[in-house]
N, C-alpha and C positions, 0 to 999 in steps of 0.2 A: 551568288547564294544558291545552295543546293535546292532543287525542286523535289522535296521529299515525297510529295504526293505521287508524282510521276515515277520516281525511282522505286517507290514501294509497290506500285502497280506492276512495274516491270519485274521486280523481284518475285511477286506473287505468281506471275505468269510463267517466268522462265526458271525459277528455282523452287518455289514452294509447290506449285502444281505438279511438276514431274516427280518430286520427292514423295508426295502423297499418293501419286499413281503407283509408285514402286512399292510402297508399304504404308498402310494407314497408321495414324497415331494410336497410342494405347487407348482403350475404351474405359477410361476412368474419368472421375470428376476433377477437372482442372480448376480448383477453387481453393481459397484459403480456408483455414479452420473455421473462420467466421462466415464461410460460404460466399465470399466475394469472388466473382469470376476472374480468373487470371487469363489474360490474352496470350496468344502464341508469341507475340513479339511486341516490344515496346520501343519507342523512338521519340524523336522531338515532337512528333504530332500528338503525343500524349501529354505534353507539358501544358496542360490547361490549369489556370489559376484556381484556387479554392472557391472563388465566387463565380466563376464562369458557369453559365448554364443554369443559374438559380440554385436553390437549396441552401445557400449561405444566409447570413444574417442580413437584415434590411439595413438601409443607410441611416437609420436612427435607432437609438437603443430603446429599452423597454420603458424608459421614462420620457420618451419623445425627444431626447437630446441628439443632435447630430453626432455621428461617430467621428472620432478623431484619428487621423493617421491611416485611413483606408481610402484607396483610390475609388473614383466613382464606379468603374467597372474593371474587372480583371479579365479582359477578353483574351489576353495573351499572357503566357507565363513569363515573368521577368526574373531570371535567376539572381540578379543583383539585389532586387527588392525582396523576393519571396524566399530565397534560400539564404542569401547574404554570406557573411563570414563568421567563423566561430567567435563567440564573445560579443557579438553585436546584434541588435534587434534585426529580425524577429526571433533570433536564437534557435532557428531551425537546426543549425549545425552545432549547437551546444552553447552553454552559458559561459564557458571559460575559453579564452583565446588559445590556450595550449593543450586543452583536453586532458588526457591522462599522461602527457609527457612530463608535466610538472609534478603531478601527484596522482598516484593510482587511486582508484575507487577504494572506499573503506570496505574491508572484508569483514562482514558482520554476520556471524553465524548465529542463527536463532536457536537458543538452547534453554532447556529447563526440564527437570523431572524430579520427582520425589521431594526431599526436604531441601532447605536452604544449604545445608552442608554438601549434599550430593551435587547440586548445581554449581556451587562455588568451586568444587573440585574440577568440574567440567570446564568452567570458565578459565581456570588457571592453566589447564592443559592446552586449551585452544590458544590462549595468549602466548604460551611458551612455543607453540607451533607456528606463530606468525600472524594470528588473527589480529586485526587492527581496530576493532570496535566490539562492544558488548551488545547482545540482544537477548532480552529476557522473555521467555515463554512462561506464562502462569497456568496453574492447573484450573480445572473447571470450577471448583468451589470458589477460588479467588476471583475468577472472571465473573462470577455471579454474586460476588459480595458476601459470601458466607465464610465462617470460620471452619477450620478442618474438622472440629468435633460436632458440627451441626448435624443432627440426624437426617436432615433432608439431603445431605451430600455424601452419605455413607458409601464407601466403595470407590469414590472418585479421587481420592487423594493422590496427587503426584503423577497421574497417568499420562497427562498431556502437557505438563509443565510443573513449575515449582510452586509449592504452597507458601503463601505469605499471609499470615493472620494478624501480625502485629509488627511494630517497629523492631522487636527482638529478632524476628525472622529476617527482616530486611538487613539488619546489622550483620547477621551471619552470612547472608547471601553476598554482601559486598566486602566481607572481611578480606583485607590484604590486597584488594584490587585498586589499581591506580586511578581513582576517580578524578584526580586533579589534572590528568593528562590523557584520558581516554573518554570517548563519548559512549553513552549508554542509551539504547533504544528499549522501550518497554511496550509490549503488545498487550494492551488492556484498554477497555473502552468505558463501559458504564461506571466501574469503580476507579477510573483513571485518576481523578483528582485526589482521593485519599491515598492511593498507592504512591502517587507522585510526592505527596506530602511526606510519606514515610521515607522515601528516597532522599529528599532534601534534609529531613531531620537526621537521618543516619550519616549523611555527608558532613553536616555541620557539627555533629558530635565528634567527628574525626578531625575537625579543624579545617575542612574545606568549605569556604564561603559559598553561598548559593549563587552569587554572581559569577563564580568561576566554573560552575557546572555546565557541561556540554552534553546534549543528548536529545531524545525525542520520546514523547509519549504518543501512542497512536491516537487515542482520545477521539476517534471519529465515530460518533454515535449514529449519524444518519445512515451510514452504510450498514449498521446493525439492523435497522428497520427494513432495509432493502434486501440484505443478503444473509448475513451471518447469524442474526437473530439472538445475539447475546445482549439483549436490552433488559433493563430493570425498571426504569421509570418512563412515564409518558414522554412524547417528543419535546414538549415545551420546557419542562424542567430539565430534561436531558441536555437540550441546547443551551440552557442557562449555565449548566456546569461547564460545558466546553468554553463558553464565553468568559466565565470566571477564570479559567486557566489561561486563556489568551491574554486577558487583561493583567493578571498577576504576573505571568511570565514576561510580558512587555515591560513591566515596571521593575521586576526583581531578578529575573534570570535572562539577561540579554543574549546569552549563547544557547538558549534552549528552544527547541522546536515544540511548541505546545500542542500542535495537532499534526498528525500525519494522515493526510486525506487519502483514503485507501481504496484503490480500485481492485486490489488483489482479491479480496473476498467476493467482490462482485463478479470477477472473472471465474473464480472457483465455483460460484453458484451456477455457472453455465452461460454467462453473457458472451456476446461477441466482443471483438477488440474495440469496435466503435462504441458499443454500449458501455464497456468498462470505462473508456475515456470520458464519454459524455456524462455519465451519472456521477463519476468521481469529480469532474470539474464542476458540475452543478452543485454537489455537496460543498465544494470549496467556496462557491459563490454564496451559499447560504451562510457559511461561517463568516465570510467577509462582511456580509450585510448585517449579521448579528453583532459583530464587533463595532461596526460603524454606528449601529443603533445604540450601543452602549456609550458612545461618545468618543471612541478612539479614532485617531487619524490613521488613514490607510497606510501611510508610510512609517508609522510607528510599529505596526504589528505584521504587515505583509511580508517583510524580508525574512521572518522566521516561520512562515508557513512552509510545510513540506508535503510531499506526496509519496505514495507507495503503490507501485504497480506490479502486476503479474508479468512474467515473461513466459509465454507459451511456446509451443513447438513449431508454429509457422514462422520461420526465420525472418523473412522479409516483412511480413505483416507486423511483427512485433517492432522491428526497427522503425518502420514507418509510423507506428503508433506513438513511439516515444518522441519522434521528431515533430509530429503534428501537435502533440501535447504542449510542447514548449511554445510553438507559434500561437496556438489558441490562447494560452494563458497570458502571453504577452499582450495580445490584442485586447483581451478582457480587462486586464489591469490598467491598460492605457485608456481604452475607449469608454469603458463603463464606470470604472472606479477612480479614474483620474490620478493614478499614481504618478508621483514626480520623481521619486527615488528609483533609479533603474533596477536596483536589487529587488524592489517590490514586484517587479514583473518577471523575475526569474522563476521558472518551474524547476525546483530541485527535487530529486526523487531517489528513493531506495527501491530496489527491485528484488523480488524473490522468484526463483524458478517455480514452475507450475506444479504444485502438489497434486492437483487433480489429474495431471497427466501420468503420474507414477502408477505402475501396475504391480499388483501382488504376484501375478504370473511373470515368470522369468525376470525377477527383480534386478538382475545385473544389467538388463537393457536400460534401466533408469539412469545408469551412469552416462550413456550416450545422450539420452534425452536432456539431462541436466546440463551437460557440456554445451550442447547446441543452444539451449535456452539462455545460458549464461553468456555465451558469445554474442547473442542478439542484444542482450541488455548492455553489454560493454560497447558494442558498435552503436547502440542507440544513445549512449552518453550518460549512463547511470552514475550517480554519486556514491552509492554503496550497494552492496550485493550480498544476498544469502543464497547459497546453493543447497538444494535439498539433498539429503542422503538417500542412497539407493534403497534402503530398507524402510522408508517412512510409510509405505503402503501397509506395512505390518505393525509397526510400533514406533515409539520415540526412538530416534537413532541411537545405535550403539556408539561407543566411543570410537571404535575403528571406522565406522561408516561416516561419522561426523568429521573425523580427521581427513578422510579421503575426499569428502565434499569440499573442505577447505583447500586441499591440495589441487583440486580441479581449478579453482580460481587462481592459485599460484602458478600453475602451469600456463594458463591462458595469459597471465600477466607477464611472466618472465620468459616464456619460450616461443610464443607464437608471433610476436611483432604487432599484435592488434592495438597496442597502446602507443605505437610509434608515430602515428599521424592522427589528425583530428578528423572525425566524421569521414572515414575513408570511402563510404558508399554515397556521399553527397555528390549529386550530379548524375547518378545512375538514372537512366530514363525510367526503369521499372520502379525504383525506390521513390523517386520524386513523384511519379504518377500515383503510386499507392499512398504516399504521404498526403497528397492533395485530395485523393478520394476519401481517405479517412477523415480529413478535416471537414470536407463537405458533409459527410454523414453525421459528424459530431455536432456541427452547427445546426443541422436539421433537428436533432434531438433537443439541443439547447433552446431553439425557438419554440418547440412544442412544450417544453417545461415552462418557459416564460408564459406561454399562452394559458397554461394551467395554473398560473399564479405562483410559480416558484417551486423549488424542490420539496420543501416541507409539505406543501399542498399536494404535490404530485405523489409523494410517498403515502400520504393519508388516503389518496384515491386509489392506491395500488398500481399506479401506472408503470414505474420502473420494474416493480416485481413481476407484472404480467409480461413485459417485454423480455425480461431475463428468462422467465419460465418457458416462453415460446422458443427462444433461442436454444435453451438446454434440451428441450424436447426434440427440436429439429436435428441437433447434433447427435443425440442418442439414437434417434431413428436411423440416421445415416450409418452409425456404427453397427447397429443391430442388423441392418439390411446389407452390410458389407460394402456400402458406398464410401465409407471412410475407414481406412485401415489402421488398426492398432496392433503393432507387431507383438506377437506372443499371446494375443487375446482373441481377435477374430481372424487372424491370419498368421501362419507360421507357428501355430500353437503346438505344444508338446504334451500329448495326453499322458505321457509317463513322467511328467515333471514331479520332482520331489523337492520340497524346500530344504535347502542345506546352507542357510545363512544364520549366524548367531543373532539372537534378538535380545534387546535390553530388558532386564527385569529390574523393577524398582527394588532397592535393597530391603530385605525383610524387616530390619529394625528401624527404617526411616519413619514410618508412621508412629511407632512408639516414641521416638525422640521428639517428633513434632508435637504430639499430644502432651508429652511431659513438659515441654517448653511452654506451651500455651497455658497449661494449668499453673505453672510457676509464675508466669506473667500476671495472671489474674490474682494470684495469692499475694505477690510481693509489691504490686504497684500501689500508688496512693489513690484509694477509692474516691476520696473527696475531689481530688483533681480530675479524675476521669468523669465523675458526675457533672462537675462544673463545665468541663470542655464539651461534653455531649449536650448539656443544656444550652450552652451558648450556640452550638451548631443548630439545635432544634429551633431556637428563637430566630436566628438569622434566616434559616431556610424558609420559615413561615412568613417572612416579610416579603414585600414585592421586590423583584429583581432590580438591582442598581449597583453602582460602584460601591456604595456604602454597605451593601449586604453581600459583597463578594465572599464566597464561602471558603476560599483557600486559606486565609488566616485561621479559620476555625478548624479546618482539617489538620493544619500544622499543630495547633494546640492539642487536638485529640491524639495525633501521632506521638507527640512528645510526652503525653501522659500515659502512653501505652494502651490507649483504647484499642480494641480489636477492630478489624475490618468489618466483621459481622455486626458489631455494635454501631459503628459509624453508618453503615448502609442501612441498618435497621431504623435509625433515626430518619434517614432520607425516605425510606419506604413509608414510615408513618406520615410524613409531611406531604410527600409528592404522590404517594400511591404507587402501585405496581401496574405496568402496562400489560394488557392482554391483546394480542393481535386479532383484529377482526377476521372472521371466517370469510374466505374468498368465495364469491359466487359467480 
C-alpha cells in the first residue's frame, strides 16, 4: 500500500518547492464562490468521511431516537459505503442506475410574458424546437394573487410572466398543448393552490383526467419568507395551504409533484452553496413534518416531493452540492422519518442556471456562463434543466434568445458525450473531498436549526435571513474590492460598450385583450355559482385545519365557476390576514 504521507512530503520538497522558487503562484483568492478555500492539491488523504472530525449530526435524532444506518464513526472514507454505485443508497452518484444513458434530463425552459395567447405561442415554438417539458412563469399581479385590472398592480401586467386571472386565461394558455403526454411546471407560491386548481379544471374540461396529469407546482412558501418575499399570508395558514396540496395530490394526482422545495431563490438572494442546500433541506423537513402531522404516511407522499436548485458558476462546488444533497436527503428520510419505500429517499431535482450571475454588461458573455452552469447541473445528475437566456439581465428573453438557450442544452446532450456515462467525476479526489465538506457544513446548519426549534421557528427569528445577508454582503464586498472577478464588470470592462441586442417588448394589444377577457368572464359567468363557491371557501378556511377542511376541493369549485384569482385570494386575505415582515434590528 502506498505511503501517501511520505510520498506527498517528498513531492512537496522535490517538486513543489523548486516550482515555487522559480515562480510564485498567482496572487488571487483560491476559493469557491462560497469562499471555501481550495487547496493546491487533493489526494486520498482528503477522503475524510462526512462525520469525521465532528460537525455532523449526533448519533441520536432530535427526538432522542438512535439513528439508523449510520456507522458509529466515519474515521476513514469508505468509497463502497459513502459513494456507492448509481441507483443505490446513499445515491451520491445518482438515483438512477443508468443516469442519462436511458433518458436525458427534461429540457424545461421557463417561459411566460404578456397574455395567455402570447405565452401559448412561445410554448408551441419551444416544443417544436425540441423542448421536452413546459414551465410557466407568471406575472407579478398573478404571483401576488391580484387580477390584472386591480389598481394596486397597474403597470405590472405581463412584464415578468404570463397573466392568469381566471380559468379562461388558463384555458387559452394551455390551448392545443399535449397535457396528456407532457409535464408542466408552474412557478408560483402563495396563490399556488388556486392556480393549480385552474390547471386541473382546464385539463378536465379537455377530457384529460386529473390522475393522468404530470407536473410540478413550486408551492414552496417557506423560502418566500427567507428569500424571495412573495408571501401573502402569515406562515401558519401558508403552511396549511401547502399541506392541503400535498394531501390532495397524494390522493387525486399520483403523478404530480405538489411542492418543489426551492433552493434556487435562496441562492439568488446571496447564500453560499452550503446555505442553499441546508435551508432548502430544512424547508423540506418542515413540509414532511406538516404532512405527517396531518395524518399522512411518509411513504404515501414523500415519493412525489421534488427539489429545485441553482447552478452557479463555481463548477466543482455545484457538482459537489448536488451529490451531497442526495446523500443527506437519503439519510434524513431513513434515519429521521423512517421511510420504507426507497423512492421516498430519492432527492429528485430540477435545476436552473444562475440568473444572479448574468450581467447587463457584455451580455453575450452570459452564453458562456450558462453553458458552464448547465454542464455542472448535468454532471451533478439533475432530472430537468432550464438554461437562462443571455439577455435576461435586461428583459424577459426574446424568442431568439430563448431558443438559443434551449440549443445550449441540446448541444451538451447530443455533441459532448457528457450523458454517456454515469457520474463521471465520481472518485475524483477533489470532488469527493468537496462533497464531504459540503455535507459537513450542511449538517452543522441542520443541527443549529434543530436547536432553534425547526425551520418555521428559525425563520420567525430571522436566522436564515441573517446568514444569507451576511454571505451576500461578503461576496459583494469581494467583487467591489476586486478580490472576485466578474468578467466585463470589474475586470476586462469595455467603457465604449453599446447595447446591440434585441429586447422583447410585450405586444401593445396584449393588455387590451386581457382586460376584455376578464370583463367578459365577469359578465357571462353564473354569479350565483361564484358566490356559493367563494362562500364555501370562506367557511372552510375559517375552520380549524384538518383533512375535512382541505381547501383544494373549494379552489376547484371556484375555478370551475370562473371566480377570479383576485376574488379567491381576497377571501383568503379576509380569513388569514396579510403578512407583514418584521423590521430587522
